[in-house]
N, C-alpha and C positions, 0 to 999 in steps of 0.2 A: 508461720514465720519463726525460724529458730531465734533463740534469745541468747544473750551474753550477760554476765554479771557486770554491773557498772561500778568499777572501782571497789571501794570499801563499803558500798551501800548494800542493802538487802534486795535491791532491784535487779531483776532479770529483764533486760530490755531487748526489743527487736533491733535488728541491724539497721533498720530504717526508722527514723522518727519523723513526725509530721512537723514541718516548719511553718509558722504562721505570720511571718514578717509581712507578706503581701496582703494578709487579711485585714491589716490596719486601714486599708482603703487609701483614698487620694487626699491631696491637699494638706500634706504635712511634710516636714523637712526631708525625710528619707523614704518617701512614698514610692510605690511601684505603679502608681496610677489608680484610677477608680476600681472598686471591687464590689461585686454583688454579694451581699451578706448571705443570701439564700444559697448561692453557689459555695460559699465558704463552709457553711454548716453541712451541706451535702458532701463536700470533699472530706471533711473530718469524719463523717459517718462512714464513708466508703473506706477510708484508711483503717478505721476500727474493724470493719467487716473483713479486711484483708490481713489482719493480724498485727498491724502497727499498734504498739501499746504504750507510746509516749508522744506527748505534744510539747514542742518547745515554743515559748512565746516570750514576750517582754513587755513591761509596763510602757516603754516608749513606742512600741509599734502602734502607730495610729493614735498616739496620745491616749492610751488606755483601751482603744476600741478592739484591738486584737484579743485582749484578755476577755472582754465582754462577749465576743463572738465565741471564744472557746467555751465559756460558761453556758452560753445558749445552746451550743452543739451537744454538750454533755448532759444537759437537762433531760432526765428520763432514762439515761443509760444506766442499766443495773450495775451494782458494784462489781459483779463478776466480769464485766466487760469494760469497765471504766479504765481508760488509760491513765498513766502517770502524767502529771502536769508539771513541767519545768518552766520557771519564769525568771526574769532578771531585773536587777535594780541598778541604780546610780545614774540613770538618764532621766532627768526631770524637765518639766516645762513650765512656762509662765502662762499668764492669762492670754497672751498673744500667740501661744503655741510655739514659742522659741525654746528649743531644747538646749539644756546645759548639763553639766556634770556635777554631782554632789555625793561625796562619800561621808558626810558627817553623820554621826550616830542618830541624831534627831531626824534627819531627812530619811535615812534608811528605814527607821522604824515606821515613819509615816508611809513610806512606799510599801512596806510589807502589809500594813493594815489596808491600804488602798487596793493592793493586788488581791488580798484575801476577799475583800468586798466585791471587786469586779468579777473574780473567778467563782465566787460563792462557795468557797472552801473553808474548812476549819483549819487546815494545815497545808502549806505548799509542799509538794513532794521533793522538789529540788530548787533551792533559791540560789541564784548566781549573781555575782558582781559582774555587770555587763562590760565595763572597761576599767582598767586601773587608773587611767588618765586620759584626758582629751586635750587637744586633738589626737587622733590615733597615732600620728607619728611620734608623739611624746610618750606613748604607752610603754615603750621599752626602756624609758629613762627612770629617774628617781621615784616617780609616782608617790608623792607624799600622801599620807592618810590611809594607806591600804591596811596597815596593822590595826588601826582603830576600827576601820570598816569591817575587817574580818572578825574582830572581837565582837562587834555588834551582831553579825550574822550568827556567830557561835552562841550568843545569848538568846537570839530568837529561836535557835534550835532547842536550847535548854527549856525555854518557855513553851515549847510545843507548837510554835507558830509555823515552823518549817521542819521537815523530816531530815533532810540532808542539805549540805551547803557546798557550793562549788564556785568556780570563777570562769570568766571568758576573756580571751585576749591577753592573758598574763604570760610573761616570760619566765624562764627558769629561775633567775634571781628573785623575781617577785614571788614565785611559788615557794621558794625556800624561806623568804621572809615571813610569809603568813603561816607556813606549816609549823613554825615554832609555837604558834598560838593555839591552833586546832587543826586536826587532819583535814586535808583537802580531798573531797570525794570525787570531784570531776573537774575537767578543764574543757572549755569549748573554744577551739581555735579554728581559723580558716584553713582549709586543706582541699586542694584539687590538683589535677594534672598540671595546671599552670601556676599553682601556689604551693610550693613544696618546702617552704622554709622550716616547717616544724620537724622535718625528718632528721635534721642534724642533731639537735639537742633536746627539743621538747618531748618528742615521742619516746626516745630512750629513757628520759627522766621519769616520765609518767609510768612507763612500764616497770621501772625499778621500784617505784614508790606506790604502786597499786592505786594510781589515780586514773579513773575512767576518762576516756577521751571521746567526746561527741563532737565531731567536726561539722562546721557549717560551710555553706557554699561549695559543695562537691561538684556542682555543675557551673561554678563560677558565675552565679547570678543569672543562670539560664543560657550563658554563652556556649556551653558545651552540650546543650540539649539536642543539637542537630536541627533545631527549628529556627535558629536565629540567623538571619541574613542581613546584608547591608540595608536592604529595602525595609525589612522589618524594624531594624534599629532606627532608621530614619523616620519611621512612622510611629515610634513610641511617643506617648503623650509628653507634653512639656514638663509635667511634674514627676516624671519617672527619673529618679536620680541617676540611673545607669547611663542615660543618654548624654548627660552633660558633665558628670563628675567621676565617671569610671573609665580610666585610661585603657582598660582591657577592651572596651567597646569602641575605641577610637584608633585611628592609624598612628603609628605603624603596627601596633600590637594586634589590631583586629585581623589583619590579613594572616598573620602567623597563627593566631588562635583558630581561625576558620580552617586553615590547612590541617591542624590537629584534629578538628572535628571530622574531616574527611577520612583521616586514618582510622578514627573510631568507627566511622560508618562502614568502612571496608571490612574491618574485623567483625563488627556486629552482623553484617550480612551473612557471614558464614554460619551464624547461630540463630538467625531470625531475631536478633536483638537490635535495639536502637542505640545511637550514640549516648543518649541520656543514661540508659541502663549501664553502659560500660563505664561512663565517667563516674557514676556513683559506686559501682562495684569495685572500681580501681581503688577508691579510698578505703573501703571497709575490708579490703584484702590485707591491709597492714595489721600485724598482730597486736599492735598497741592501740588500735582504733576500736572502740566498743561499738559505735554506731555513727551514722551520718544523718544530719538534719536535712531534709529535702522538702522544699516548699511546693505547695500545689494550690491552685485556685479553683479547680473544678474536679468533679469525680473522675472524669476520663483521664486526667493527668495522673491521678493516684494510681489508676490501673497500671500505667506504664512504670512509674517509679517503684512500685512494690515488687515488680519483677526483677529489680536489680539485686535483691537480697540473696537470690539463689544462683546467681551467675558466677562461674569460676573461670579465670583466665588460664590458659596453658602457659607453661614456661616460655615457649617460643613466642607466644603473643605478648607476654610482658616484655620480652626482649625487643620485639618489634616496636612496641610503644616507647621503650627507652631510646631506641635509635631515632625515632621521630622527635622525641623531646630534645635529644642532643642536637639534632639538625636545626630545630627551631632556636635553641639557645645560641648556636653558632651564627645564625642569621640575624640575631637581635643586636 
């Protein structure tokens, strides 16, 4: 798999990265339902075999469990094949498992040590602030505390605890605030065919300032995979957050999104490709996007998503997709 340089880091990363949100398992606040740990390990191994050279996780995924599974999967992998490990901080939980947000220096330092312990690493390759503020709708606002938090991550880098530092879900004004303290190596924003907000300001800003962009949810939490139907959504387990808290999985948006999937399916059939591969490839076609984080729960899913890295749209196909998106916007 071809690689691209991630911002101002020394990392050359594959266009597709392995996302481990769902590997956190069930029975927590942002769960995707129960997950078999053996399947998780096998999926990571398959991704490495196919040339995926970075894994994105977070302390909050499964309340630490995702990081532990990543460590288990990488046990015994020789250094020459070992992928980069990117993780995130600022989402903490109490003894009852209730998640909250904390950017205080003391909390961030504790989180770093806990992640190093769970990952069984001497240094985290990329350490990212998960959210500038919570709830998410407030993330674009004042976000108090991000300067002090960013200074703490810069100190962790100087101490050798982390190799590079980045952020997730930050706006351009927030990036400008922290860039005065230390360079930002990467940004992790949401980006998909149905979430294009970053195209207006964030992607041009990152391109101008050599900030690597690793986008998440390119399949919009599986909605653009081509495998999601109304029946499947209705059958999702009760602890799958998509079923109850994601408006893209509910009407009236659901019908519009499923029509878009059918457009992807029609284009994909010309090339023997799936809607999932096209949805992912559409995000990494953008020159400001370094890579896309794509989750997988089983090895066979990895086989499909890895194929997105080498797909290229024709100009006429991109125009076809743009027309479909315009029609959906007009209908909403």
